[in-house]
Biopython code that builds the backbone (N, CA, C, O; Angstrom):
import numpy as np
from Bio.PDB.StructureBuilder import StructureBuilder

atoms = [
    (1, "MET", "N", (196.171, 110.828, -31.223)),
    (1, "MET", "CA", (194.893, 111.263, -30.725)),
    (1, "MET", "C", (194.823, 112.782, -30.858)),
    (1, "MET", "O", (195.799, 113.474, -30.568)),
    (2, "THR", "N", (193.710, 113.290, -31.280)),
    (2, "THR", "CA", (193.566, 114.730, -31.456)),
    (2, "THR", "C", (192.877, 115.352, -30.245)),
    (2, "THR", "O", (192.208, 114.673, -29.465)),
    (3, "ASP", "N", (193.061, 116.651, -30.115)),
    (3, "ASP", "CA", (192.382, 117.399, -29.057)),
    (3, "ASP", "C", (190.906, 117.470, -29.380)),
    (3, "ASP", "O", (190.518, 117.359, -30.543)),
    (4, "PHE", "N", (190.080, 117.653, -28.370)),
    (4, "PHE", "CA", (188.682, 117.919, -28.631)),
    (4, "PHE", "C", (188.188, 118.946, -27.629)),
    (4, "PHE", "O", (188.833, 119.207, -26.613)),
    (5, "TRP", "N", (187.047, 119.517, -27.927)),
    (5, "TRP", "CA", (186.506, 120.603, -27.131)),
    (5, "TRP", "C", (185.220, 120.163, -26.458)),
    (5, "TRP", "O", (184.480, 119.340, -26.996)),
    (6, "LEU", "N", (184.959, 120.706, -25.291)),
    (6, "LEU", "CA", (183.755, 120.421, -24.529)),
    (6, "LEU", "C", (183.118, 121.762, -24.176)),
    (6, "LEU", "O", (183.774, 122.626, -23.594)),
    (7, "LEU", "N", (181.867, 121.936, -24.519)),
    (7, "LEU", "CA", (181.164, 123.169, -24.207)),
    (7, "LEU", "C", (180.405, 122.991, -22.908)),
    (7, "LEU", "O", (179.498, 122.164, -22.827)),
    (8, "VAL", "N", (180.768, 123.762, -21.885)),
    (8, "VAL", "CA", (180.144, 123.659, -20.574)),
    (8, "VAL", "C", (179.658, 125.044, -20.156)),
    (8, "VAL", "O", (180.463, 125.945, -19.918)),
    (9, "ILE", "N", (178.356, 125.208, -20.068)),
    (9, "ILE", "CA", (177.743, 126.453, -19.618)),
    (9, "ILE", "C", (178.423, 127.662, -20.261)),
    (9, "ILE", "O", (178.871, 128.575, -19.566)),
    (10, "GLY", "N", (178.493, 127.659, -21.563)),
    (10, "GLY", "CA", (179.044, 128.793, -22.288)),
    (10, "GLY", "C", (180.559, 128.884, -22.311)),
    (10, "GLY", "O", (181.099, 129.844, -22.860)),
    (11, "MET", "N", (181.272, 127.911, -21.730)),
    (11, "MET", "CA", (182.732, 127.918, -21.723)),
    (11, "MET", "C", (183.238, 126.790, -22.611)),
    (11, "MET", "O", (182.681, 125.692, -22.603)),
    (12, "SER", "N", (184.269, 127.051, -23.360)),
    (12, "SER", "CA", (184.889, 126.014, -24.180)),
    (12, "SER", "C", (186.110, 125.466, -23.457)),
    (12, "SER", "O", (187.076, 126.189, -23.212)),
    (13, "ILE", "N", (186.060, 124.192, -23.119)),
    (13, "ILE", "CA", (187.177, 123.538, -22.436)),
    (13, "ILE", "C", (187.869, 122.623, -23.442)),
    (13, "ILE", "O", (187.240, 121.740, -24.024)),
    (14, "ASN", "N", (189.161, 122.841, -23.642)),
    (14, "ASN", "CA", (189.952, 122.026, -24.547)),
    (14, "ASN", "C", (190.454, 120.809, -23.784)),
    (14, "ASN", "O", (191.136, 120.952, -22.769)),
    (15, "ILE", "N", (190.123, 119.613, -24.261)),
    (15, "ILE", "CA", (190.527, 118.362, -23.627)),
    (15, "ILE", "C", (191.670, 117.769, -24.439)),
    (15, "ILE", "O", (191.541, 117.553, -25.644)),
    (16, "GLN", "N", (192.799, 117.506, -23.764)),
    (16, "GLN", "CA", (193.975, 116.965, -24.453)),
    (16, "GLN", "C", (194.489, 115.721, -23.734)),
    (16, "GLN", "O", (194.468, 115.664, -22.505)),
    (17, "PRO", "N", (194.947, 114.733, -24.485)),
    (17, "PRO", "CA", (195.564, 113.568, -23.835)),
    (17, "PRO", "C", (196.872, 113.983, -23.160)),
    (17, "PRO", "O", (197.575, 114.870, -23.642)),
    (18, "LEU", "N", (197.185, 113.336, -22.047)),
    (18, "LEU", "CA", (198.437, 113.620, -21.363)),
    (18, "LEU", "C", (199.608, 113.087, -22.168)),
    (18, "LEU", "O", (199.515, 112.038, -22.805)),
    (19, "THR", "N", (200.705, 113.818, -22.132)),
    (19, "THR", "CA", (201.957, 113.395, -22.768)),
    (19, "THR", "C", (203.065, 113.480, -21.732)),
    (19, "THR", "O", (202.872, 114.043, -20.654)),
    (20, "GLU", "N", (204.205, 112.933, -22.049)),
    (20, "GLU", "CA", (205.340, 112.986, -21.132)),
    (20, "GLU", "C", (205.757, 114.429, -20.859)),
    (20, "GLU", "O", (206.231, 114.736, -19.765)),
    (21, "VAL", "N", (205.589, 115.306, -21.827)),
    (21, "VAL", "CA", (205.940, 116.717, -21.652)),
    (21, "VAL", "C", (205.104, 117.348, -20.539)),
    (21, "VAL", "O", (205.584, 118.238, -19.837)),
    (22, "GLY", "N", (203.874, 116.902, -20.371)),
    (22, "GLY", "CA", (202.987, 117.463, -19.366)),
    (22, "GLY", "C", (203.080, 116.823, -17.992)),
    (22, "GLY", "O", (202.382, 117.258, -17.076)),
    (23, "ARG", "N", (203.912, 115.809, -17.813)),
    (23, "ARG", "CA", (203.984, 115.099, -16.531)),
    (23, "ARG", "C", (204.369, 115.984, -15.342)),
    (23, "ARG", "O", (203.814, 115.802, -14.258)),
    (24, "PRO", "N", (205.302, 116.939, -15.502)),
    (24, "PRO", "CA", (205.596, 117.821, -14.365)),
    (24, "PRO", "C", (204.350, 118.600, -13.910)),
    (24, "PRO", "O", (204.150, 118.799, -12.712)),
    (25, "TRP", "N", (203.523, 119.034, -14.852)),
    (25, "TRP", "CA", (202.285, 119.725, -14.481)),
    (25, "TRP", "C", (201.346, 118.768, -13.739)),
    (25, "TRP", "O", (200.720, 119.159, -12.754)),
    (26, "VAL", "N", (201.244, 117.520, -14.203)),
    (26, "VAL", "CA", (200.382, 116.532, -13.556)),
    (26, "VAL", "C", (200.811, 116.340, -12.104)),
    (26, "VAL", "O", (199.975, 116.348, -11.200)),
    (27, "ARG", "N", (202.117, 116.166, -11.881)),
    (27, "ARG", "CA", (202.621, 115.987, -10.516)),
    (27, "ARG", "C", (202.292, 117.197, -9.641)),
    (27, "ARG", "O", (201.828, 117.040, -8.511)),
    (28, "ALA", "N", (202.528, 118.391, -10.157)),
    (28, "ALA", "CA", (202.248, 119.615, -9.393)),
    (28, "ALA", "C", (200.751, 119.748, -9.106)),
    (28, "ALA", "O", (200.360, 120.135, -8.005)),
    (29, "PHE", "N", (199.919, 119.430, -10.092)),
    (29, "PHE", "CA", (198.471, 119.530, -9.919)),
    (29, "PHE", "C", (197.984, 118.552, -8.850)),
    (29, "PHE", "O", (197.190, 118.917, -7.984)),
    (30, "LEU", "N", (198.462, 117.311, -8.916)),
    (30, "LEU", "CA", (198.056, 116.310, -7.930)),
    (30, "LEU", "C", (198.526, 116.684, -6.527)),
    (30, "LEU", "O", (197.783, 116.518, -5.560)),
    (31, "GLN", "N", (199.744, 117.184, -6.410)),
    (31, "GLN", "CA", (200.255, 117.610, -5.098)),
    (31, "GLN", "C", (199.402, 118.749, -4.538)),
    (31, "GLN", "O", (199.069, 118.754, -3.354)),
    (32, "ALA", "N", (199.050, 119.715, -5.396)),
    (32, "ALA", "CA", (198.275, 120.873, -4.942)),
    (32, "ALA", "C", (196.834, 120.496, -4.589)),
    (32, "ALA", "O", (196.287, 121.000, -3.608)),
    (33, "GLN", "N", (196.221, 119.619, -5.376)),
    (33, "GLN", "CA", (194.808, 119.299, -5.194)),
    (33, "GLN", "C", (194.562, 118.148, -4.215)),
    (33, "GLN", "O", (193.580, 118.157, -3.474)),
    (34, "ALA", "N", (195.461, 117.156, -4.219)),
    (34, "ALA", "CA", (195.231, 115.959, -3.402)),
    (34, "ALA", "C", (196.302, 115.734, -2.332)),
    (34, "ALA", "O", (196.133, 114.896, -1.446)),
    (35, "GLY", "N", (197.396, 116.481, -2.417)),
    (35, "GLY", "CA", (198.455, 116.340, -1.432)),
    (35, "GLY", "C", (199.427, 115.212, -1.700)),
    (35, "GLY", "O", (200.358, 115.004, -0.922)),
    (36, "ALA", "N", (199.231, 114.471, -2.795)),
    (36, "ALA", "CA", (200.115, 113.348, -3.129)),
    (36, "ALA", "C", (199.851, 112.913, -4.564)),
    (36, "ALA", "O", (198.825, 113.259, -5.150)),
    (37, "VAL", "N", (200.781, 112.157, -5.120)),
    (37, "VAL", "CA", (200.589, 111.615, -6.468)),
    (37, "VAL", "C", (200.066, 110.183, -6.419)),
    (37, "VAL", "O", (199.792, 109.584, -7.458)),
    (38, "TYR", "N", (199.928, 109.633, -5.211)),
    (38, "TYR", "CA", (199.442, 108.265, -5.047)),
    (38, "TYR", "C", (197.984, 108.251, -4.607)),
    (38, "TYR", "O", (197.526, 109.155, -3.908)),
    (39, "MET", "N", (197.261, 107.215, -5.026)),
    (39, "MET", "CA", (195.879, 107.027, -4.626)),
    (39, "MET", "C", (195.682, 105.537, -4.364)),
    (39, "MET", "O", (196.285, 104.698, -5.033)),
    (40, "VAL", "N", (194.850, 105.217, -3.402)),
    (40, "VAL", "CA", (194.521, 103.823, -3.114)),
    (40, "VAL", "C", (193.092, 103.575, -3.557)),
    (40, "VAL", "O", (192.178, 104.310, -3.182)),
    (41, "SER", "N", (192.905, 102.535, -4.358)),
    (41, "SER", "CA", (191.586, 102.159, -4.835)),
    (41, "SER", "C", (191.502, 100.639, -4.860)),
    (41, "SER", "O", (192.362, 99.968, -5.430)),
    (42, "ARG", "N", (190.460, 100.107, -4.237)),
    (42, "ARG", "CA", (190.236, 98.659, -4.195)),
    (42, "ARG", "C", (191.455, 97.905, -3.680)),
    (42, "ARG", "O", (191.790, 96.825, -4.166)),
    (43, "GLY", "N", (192.112, 98.500, -2.683)),
    (43, "GLY", "CA", (193.250, 97.852, -2.044)),
    (43, "GLY", "C", (194.548, 97.922, -2.815)),
    (43, "GLY", "O", (195.526, 97.290, -2.417)),
    (44, "LYS", "N", (194.593, 98.667, -3.902)),
    (44, "LYS", "CA", (195.817, 98.810, -4.693)),
    (44, "LYS", "C", (196.266, 100.261, -4.680)),
    (44, "LYS", "O", (195.447, 101.179, -4.726)),
    (45, "VAL", "N", (197.596, 100.460, -4.616)),
    (45, "VAL", "CA", (198.170, 101.796, -4.669)),
    (45, "VAL", "C", (198.476, 102.126, -6.123)),
    (45, "VAL", "O", (199.090, 101.330, -6.835)),
    (46, "HIS", "N", (198.043, 103.303, -6.558)),
    (46, "HIS", "CA", (198.258, 103.752, -7.938)),
    (46, "HIS", "C", (199.104, 105.019, -7.927)),
    (46, "HIS", "O", (198.850, 105.933, -7.143)),
    (47, "GLN", "N", (200.093, 105.071, -8.782)),
    (47, "GLN", "CA", (200.894, 106.281, -8.945)),
    (47, "GLN", "C", (200.242, 107.089, -10.059)),
    (47, "GLN", "O", (200.515, 106.872, -11.240)),
    (48, "CYS", "N", (199.384, 108.015, -9.674)),
    (48, "CYS", "CA", (198.515, 108.714, -10.623)),
    (48, "CYS", "C", (199.265, 109.576, -11.630)),
    (48, "CYS", "O", (198.773, 109.795, -12.737)),
    (49, "ASP", "N", (200.446, 110.069, -11.269)),
    (49, "ASP", "CA", (201.178, 110.904, -12.221)),
    (49, "ASP", "C", (201.810, 110.096, -13.352)),
    (49, "ASP", "O", (202.353, 110.672, -14.295)),
    (50, "ALA", "N", (201.746, 108.772, -13.267)),
    (50, "ALA", "CA", (202.278, 107.910, -14.323)),
    (50, "ALA", "C", (201.178, 107.278, -15.177)),
    (50, "ALA", "O", (201.465, 106.597, -16.162)),
    (51, "LEU", "N", (199.917, 107.504, -14.796)),
    (51, "LEU", "CA", (198.791, 106.901, -15.519)),
    (51, "LEU", "C", (198.432, 107.698, -16.765)),
    (51, "LEU", "O", (198.707, 108.895, -16.833)),
    (52, "PRO", "N", (197.820, 107.047, -17.752)),
    (52, "PRO", "CA", (197.301, 107.796, -18.894)),
    (52, "PRO", "C", (196.118, 108.649, -18.455)),
    (52, "PRO", "O", (195.501, 108.385, -17.423)),
    (53, "GLY", "N", (195.809, 109.657, -19.234)),
    (53, "GLY", "CA", (194.666, 110.493, -18.894)),
    (53, "GLY", "C", (194.545, 111.696, -19.798)),
    (53, "GLY", "O", (195.082, 111.729, -20.905)),
    (54, "PHE", "N", (193.826, 112.685, -19.298)),
    (54, "PHE", "CA", (193.513, 113.888, -20.070)),
    (54, "PHE", "C", (193.591, 115.107, -19.157)),
    (54, "PHE", "O", (193.310, 115.030, -17.962)),
    (55, "SER", "N", (193.983, 116.237, -19.754)),
    (55, "SER", "CA", (193.915, 117.502, -19.027)),
    (55, "SER", "C", (192.909, 118.396, -19.747)),
    (55, "SER", "O", (192.697, 118.274, -20.954)),
    (56, "GLY", "N", (192.305, 119.282, -18.993)),
    (56, "GLY", "CA", (191.351, 120.226, -19.555)),
    (56, "GLY", "C", (191.887, 121.633, -19.410)),
    (56, "GLY", "O", (192.373, 122.012, -18.344)),
    (57, "SER", "N", (191.801, 122.420, -20.491)),
    (57, "SER", "CA", (192.293, 123.799, -20.485)),
    (57, "SER", "C", (191.159, 124.762, -20.787)),
    (57, "SER", "O", (190.294, 124.497, -21.622)),
    (58, "LEU", "N", (191.186, 125.874, -20.092)),
    (58, "LEU", "CA", (190.215, 126.937, -20.295)),
    (58, "LEU", "C", (191.001, 128.217, -20.541)),
    (58, "LEU", "O", (191.807, 128.626, -19.707)),
    (59, "ASP", "N", (190.769, 128.838, -21.671)),
    (59, "ASP", "CA", (191.502, 130.056, -22.055)),
    (59, "ASP", "C", (193.010, 129.839, -22.008)),
    (59, "ASP", "O", (193.757, 130.722, -21.587)),
    (60, "GLY", "N", (193.459, 128.650, -22.447)),
    (60, "GLY", "CA", (194.883, 128.355, -22.522)),
    (60, "GLY", "C", (195.530, 127.931, -21.211)),
    (60, "GLY", "O", (196.726, 127.639, -21.190)),
    (61, "LYS", "N", (194.772, 127.888, -20.115)),
    (61, "LYS", "CA", (195.316, 127.485, -18.816)),
    (61, "LYS", "C", (194.726, 126.138, -18.416)),
    (61, "LYS", "O", (193.512, 125.941, -18.464)),
    (62, "ARG", "N", (195.603, 125.211, -18.021)),
    (62, "ARG", "CA", (195.120, 123.902, -17.580)),
    (62, "ARG", "C", (194.341, 124.053, -16.281)),
    (62, "ARG", "O", (194.814, 124.676, -15.330)),
    (63, "VAL", "N", (193.141, 123.476, -16.250)),
    (63, "VAL", "CA", (192.269, 123.644, -15.088)),
    (63, "VAL", "C", (191.741, 122.327, -14.520)),
    (63, "VAL", "O", (191.084, 122.333, -13.479)),
    (64, "GLY", "N", (192.009, 121.218, -15.170)),
    (64, "GLY", "CA", (191.480, 119.952, -14.679)),
    (64, "GLY", "C", (192.272, 118.768, -15.178)),
    (64, "GLY", "O", (193.042, 118.868, -16.132)),
    (65, "LEU", "N", (192.068, 117.641, -14.513)),
    (65, "LEU", "CA", (192.827, 116.431, -14.813)),
    (65, "LEU", "C", (191.956, 115.205, -14.608)),
    (65, "LEU", "O", (191.193, 115.123, -13.645)),
    (66, "VAL", "N", (192.078, 114.257, -15.522)),
    (66, "VAL", "CA", (191.458, 112.942, -15.378)),
    (66, "VAL", "C", (192.547, 111.917, -15.667)),
    (66, "VAL", "O", (193.171, 111.952, -16.728)),
    (67, "THR", "N", (192.774, 111.006, -14.727)),
    (67, "THR", "CA", (193.679, 109.888, -14.986)),
    (67, "THR", "C", (192.861, 108.612, -14.902)),
    (67, "THR", "O", (191.820, 108.569, -14.247)),
    (68, "LEU", "N", (193.340, 107.581, -15.567)),
    (68, "LEU", "CA", (192.578, 106.345, -15.573)),
    (68, "LEU", "C", (193.486, 105.136, -15.609)),
    (68, "LEU", "O", (194.603, 105.171, -16.125)),
    (69, "ARG", "N", (192.967, 104.079, -15.046)),
    (69, "ARG", "CA", (193.636, 102.778, -15.105)),
    (69, "ARG", "C", (192.550, 101.745, -15.345)),
    (69, "ARG", "O", (191.602, 101.623, -14.570)),
    (70, "ILE", "N", (192.702, 101.020, -16.409)),
    (70, "ILE", "CA", (191.725, 100.002, -16.761)),
    (70, "ILE", "C", (192.411, 98.646, -16.651)),
    (70, "ILE", "O", (193.382, 98.371, -17.355)),
    (71, "ASP", "N", (191.905, 97.820, -15.776)),
    (71, "ASP", "CA", (192.411, 96.455, -15.628)),
    (71, "ASP", "C", (191.390, 95.505, -16.231)),
    (71, "ASP", "O", (190.225, 95.489, -15.834)),
    (72, "LEU", "N", (191.833, 94.733, -17.172)),
    (72, "LEU", "CA", (190.955, 93.752, -17.792)),
    (72, "LEU", "C", (191.257, 92.375, -17.213)),
    (72, "LEU", "O", (192.402, 91.925, -17.184)),
    (73, "GLU", "N", (190.205, 91.729, -16.759)),
    (73, "GLU", "CA", (190.359, 90.391, -16.230)),
    (73, "GLU", "C", (189.648, 89.413, -17.158)),
    (73, "GLU", "O", (188.528, 89.667, -17.600)),
    (74, "LEU", "N", (190.288, 88.327, -17.441)),
    (74, "LEU", "CA", (189.702, 87.299, -18.298)),
    (74, "LEU", "C", (188.923, 86.318, -17.434)),
    (74, "LEU", "O", (189.477, 85.696, -16.528)),
    (75, "LEU", "N", (187.662, 86.190, -17.715)),
    (75, "LEU", "CA", (186.824, 85.221, -17.018)),
    (75, "LEU", "C", (186.534, 84.064, -17.967)),
    (75, "LEU", "O", (186.031, 84.275, -19.071)),
    (76, "ILE", "N", (186.847, 82.853, -17.544)),
    (76, "ILE", "CA", (186.563, 81.680, -18.349)),
    (76, "ILE", "C", (185.479, 80.877, -17.635)),
    (76, "ILE", "O", (185.673, 80.413, -16.511)),
    (77, "CYS", "N", (184.341, 80.722, -18.300)),
    (77, "CYS", "CA", (183.226, 79.985, -17.693)),
    (77, "CYS", "C", (183.116, 78.607, -18.284)),
    (77, "CYS", "O", (182.236, 77.838, -17.898)),
]
sb = StructureBuilder()
sb.init_structure("model")
sb.init_model(0)
sb.init_chain("A")
sb.init_seg("    ")
for serial, (resi, resn, name, xyz) in enumerate(atoms, 1):
    if name == "N":
        sb.init_residue(resn, " ", resi, " ")
    sb.init_atom(name, np.array(xyz, "f"), 0.0, 1.0, " ", f" {name:<3s}", serial, name[0])
structure = sb.get_structure()
């Protein structure tokens, strides 16, 4: 996957997929911003520092994080 750029109000934010090399930063960011690496959603506990996602950088400094978990359920009608 390649990096891509997002233009927001005159600022260029570089969006990059998370890699294992960046996991220590993810853990530190989650601890600083949310106080923990775990999140509860729909009754399930998620370890957010282990999820896939993206980081956003502005002027070479990481400034944001998006993690995601997609659960696919098969419905047979």
